[in-house]
C-alpha positions as MATLAB code, in Angstrom:
seq = 'XXXXXXXXXXXXXXXXXXXXXXXXXXXXXXXXXXXXXXXXXXXXXXXXXXXXXXXXXXXXXXXXXXXXXXXXXXXXXXXXXXXXXXXXXXXXXXXXXXXXXXXXXXXXXXXXXXXXXXXXXXXXXXXXXXXXXXXXXXXXXXXXXXXXXXXXXXXXXXXXXXXXXXXXXXXXXXXXXXXXXXXXXXXXXXXXXXXXXXXXXXXXXXXXXXXXXXXXXXXXXXXXXXXXXXXXXXXXXXXXXXXXXXX';
ca = [
      11.632    4.813   17.022;
       9.685    7.075   14.689;
      10.086    6.286   11.007;
       8.619    8.722    8.504;
       8.364    9.404    4.811;
       7.556   12.899    3.595;
       7.394   14.658    0.237;
       6.360   18.203    1.082;
       6.927   18.244    4.838;
       3.596   17.290    6.418;
       4.644   13.889    7.721;
       8.094   15.169    8.687;
       6.385   17.862   10.766;
       4.184   15.312   12.537;
       7.054   12.869   13.074;
       9.313   15.542   14.553;
       6.563   16.784   16.871;
       5.955   13.216   18.055;
       9.701   12.863   18.571;
       9.686   15.922   20.835;
       6.660   14.714   22.786;
       7.952   11.167   23.247;
      11.670   12.012   23.380;
      12.225    9.377   20.731;
      14.524    8.957   17.742;
      13.179   10.224   14.391;
      14.405    8.520   11.201;
      13.668    9.518    7.585;
      12.653    6.702    5.246;
      13.443    9.121    2.396;
      17.156    8.544    2.959;
      16.830    4.779    2.569;
      14.706    5.078   -0.557;
      17.142    7.544   -2.101;
      20.133    5.329   -1.348;
      18.273    2.188   -2.420;
      19.112    0.419    0.839;
      16.955   -1.843    2.966;
      16.223   -0.750    6.476;
      17.482   -2.676    9.492;
      16.083   -1.168   12.669;
      16.398   -1.963   16.349;
      14.281   -0.098   18.878;
      13.488   -0.578   22.548;
      10.475    1.722   22.070;
       7.432    0.988   19.904;
       7.781    1.624   16.197;
       5.778    4.618   14.988;
       5.313    4.927   11.237;
       4.336    8.367    9.931;
       3.534    8.755    6.233;
       1.292   10.724    3.904;
      -1.827    9.194    2.391;
      -1.837    8.583   -1.363;
      -5.198    7.384   -2.691;
      -6.388    6.641    0.859;
      -3.410    4.430    1.583;
       0.231    4.543    2.539;
       2.400    5.205   -0.562;
       3.131    1.963   -2.418;
       6.900    2.497   -2.306;
       6.758    3.013    1.441;
       4.618   -0.079    1.983;
       7.157   -2.141    0.061;
      10.037   -0.608    1.998;
       8.409   -1.624    5.287;
       7.754   -5.135    3.995;
      11.413   -5.499    3.006;
      12.847   -3.981    6.198;
      13.997   -5.771    9.346;
      12.564   -4.720   12.710;
      14.281   -5.849   15.888;
      13.514   -5.155   19.520;
      10.082   -3.811   20.408;
       7.302   -5.412   18.351;
       4.544   -2.831   18.869;
       3.710   -0.764   15.783;
       1.672    2.436   15.559;
       0.664    4.112   12.298;
       0.036    7.840   11.914;
      -1.058    8.969    8.456;
      -1.284   12.572    7.359;
      -4.163   13.396    5.035;
      -5.992   16.297    3.495;
      -9.285   14.427    3.209;
      -9.346   10.759    4.210;
      -7.269    7.624    4.847;
      -9.895    5.115    3.678;
      -9.020    1.521    4.578;
      -5.323    2.250    5.047;
      -5.416    0.552    8.445;
      -6.187   -2.816    6.891;
      -3.026   -2.661    4.787;
      -1.005   -1.543    7.788;
      -2.271   -4.621    9.614;
      -1.041   -6.791    6.747;
       2.422   -5.268    7.037;
       2.429   -6.114   10.733;
       1.395   -9.708   10.042;
       4.171  -10.098    7.464;
       6.753   -8.539    9.783;
       5.677  -10.169   13.045;
       4.733   -6.814   14.553;
       1.843   -6.112   16.914;
      -0.581   -3.698   15.270;
      -1.429   -0.943   17.756;
      -3.810    1.033   15.593;
      -3.848    3.941   13.200;
      -4.642    7.640   13.461;
      -5.162   10.225   10.735;
      -3.802   13.721   11.239;
      -5.403   16.357    9.029;
      -2.787   18.464    7.281;
      -2.873   20.877    4.319;
      -3.277   19.194    0.933;
      -0.250   19.206   -1.370;
      -1.337   17.520   -4.623;
      -0.905   20.552   -6.852;
      -1.198   18.511  -10.065;
      -4.888   17.991   -9.294;
      -6.008   21.062   -7.317;
      -4.795   24.351   -5.919;
      -3.104   24.390   -2.531;
      -2.270   26.862    0.216;
       0.726   29.113   -0.194;
       3.691   28.579    2.123;
       2.753   31.113    4.780;
      -0.853   29.906    4.965;
       0.353   26.305    5.037;
       2.699   26.926    7.947;
      -0.169   28.420    9.959;
      -2.561   25.621    8.971;
      -0.047   22.963   10.022;
       0.042   24.371   13.558;
      -3.637   23.479   13.932;
      -2.598   19.814   13.990;
      -0.558   20.193   17.186;
      -3.383   19.279   19.636;
      -4.132   16.105   17.636;
      -0.446   15.180   17.625;
      -0.286   15.646   21.395;
      -3.243   13.279   21.840;
      -1.532   10.656   19.703;
       1.642   11.008   21.755;
      -0.312   10.518   25.002;
      -1.964    7.357   23.683;
       1.361    5.889   22.576;
       3.093    6.916   25.799;
       0.445    5.033   27.786;
       0.689    1.965   25.574;
      -2.919    2.220   24.395;
      -4.340    1.523   20.949;
      -4.902    4.245   18.365;
      -8.522    4.292   17.209;
      -8.823    6.599   14.250;
     -11.304    9.403   14.741;
     -12.496   11.049   11.523;
     -11.083   11.139    7.982;
     -12.477    7.667    7.312;
     -13.970    8.290    3.870;
     -12.846    7.214    0.390;
     -12.510    3.594    1.471;
     -12.788    2.179   -2.038;
      -9.759    4.243   -3.091;
      -7.488    2.107   -0.903;
      -8.223   -1.006   -2.970;
      -7.522    0.649   -6.316;
      -4.392    2.481   -5.152;
      -1.946   -0.015   -6.787;
      -3.746    0.214  -10.161;
      -3.969    4.004   -9.954;
      -0.279    4.231   -9.099;
       0.694    1.979  -11.986;
      -1.404    3.769  -14.594;
      -1.580    7.400  -13.472;
       1.530    8.151  -11.412;
       4.005    9.164  -14.101;
       6.722   11.797  -14.305;
       6.432   12.494  -18.043;
       4.434   15.711  -17.560;
       6.997   17.363  -15.286;
       9.233   19.978  -16.876;
      11.233   23.075  -15.932;
      10.641   26.485  -17.440;
      13.380   28.924  -18.405;
      13.099   30.535  -14.968;
      14.921   27.500  -13.533;
      17.996   28.663  -11.588;
      19.775   25.266  -11.715;
      19.914   25.019   -7.931;
      19.359   21.225   -8.080;
      17.070   21.303   -5.047;
      14.577   19.106   -6.899;
      17.290   16.527   -7.559;
      18.379   16.645   -3.931;
      14.853   16.147   -2.582;
      13.637   13.469   -4.990;
      13.373   10.336   -2.811;
      13.723    7.981   -5.771;
      16.682    9.648   -7.527;
      14.424   10.199  -10.518;
      15.810   13.609  -11.469;
      19.047   14.258  -13.332;
      20.431   17.490  -14.774;
      21.187   18.011  -18.451;
      22.593   21.351  -19.568;
      21.579   22.917  -16.260;
      17.932   21.798  -16.368;
      16.202   18.942  -14.497;
      15.087   15.911  -16.466;
      12.720   13.325  -15.026;
      13.065    9.569  -15.389;
      10.371    6.921  -15.078;
      10.588    6.129  -11.360;
       8.174    8.630   -9.790;
       5.734    8.452   -6.867;
       4.167   11.918   -7.190;
       5.390   12.990   -3.774;
       5.357   16.595   -5.081;
       8.715   17.432   -3.501;
      10.268   18.716   -6.727;
       7.447   20.958   -7.929;
       6.592   22.193   -4.443;
      10.051   23.043   -3.142;
      11.401   24.756   -6.260;
      12.454   28.240   -5.060;
      11.864   29.746   -8.510;
       8.488   28.069   -9.073;
       9.986   26.941  -12.360;
       8.749   23.353  -12.303;
       5.385   22.645  -13.874;
       3.222   19.584  -14.468;
       1.522   19.898  -17.837;
      -0.399   23.142  -18.243;
      -2.498   22.953  -15.103;
      -0.039   24.078  -12.417;
       1.186   27.431  -13.741;
      -1.333   29.564  -11.844;
      -1.375   27.416   -8.704;
       0.317   27.904   -5.359;
       3.063   25.598   -4.174;
       2.769   23.876   -0.817;
       5.982   23.035    1.003;
       6.368   22.975    4.763;
       9.937   23.932    5.540;
      11.898   21.987    8.126;
      12.348   23.872   11.396;
];
């Protein structure tokens, strides 16, 4: 079973490609987070967790979801993290999840994908992003072969920023806020941002999105807006939006 979380499509892309290669079930963690339900899973195949990297670590909300979930059947666990730069010491925290859950840690692998954190830097436009994502296919195939053969993933590359992993909880608590998100008058009230928000943090008042306090900076809302109406402070107006559409 392949379990993934994705904000702008990178990890969904990788998870779905692994599903094709391994002929395995692909399940979105987003749905569970949005519904506020705990996961109860039963798989005869190894568990494969595919998530983005936030501050060189799996997103805090996803880590907690995995710690609270129930995993039956196969006890082998593989971790595949998508990243624009590095995954730091993410593997150490994945090991801790396995210890807590009685799973057998079978290694971690980073897959380089286009960066999406538009609040901090510019990103590729959608057409460029779609082409860039295809470059990850050979790496995904190698991961699938390793898992198929029951071997251990030994991350090659993208190992920098190790100190970021340790400060990720503090950074998330202090810096990851939704208060700077807003919609301009070009908003078409399509409610796509509300639909995609994995934490149900967006409501609509008088036809415009309003953000609450439960945000993980997954960038789904600002990146998927078809009118490019959502901004974060003043720094995103001239920037591209990165969103990898589902096939």
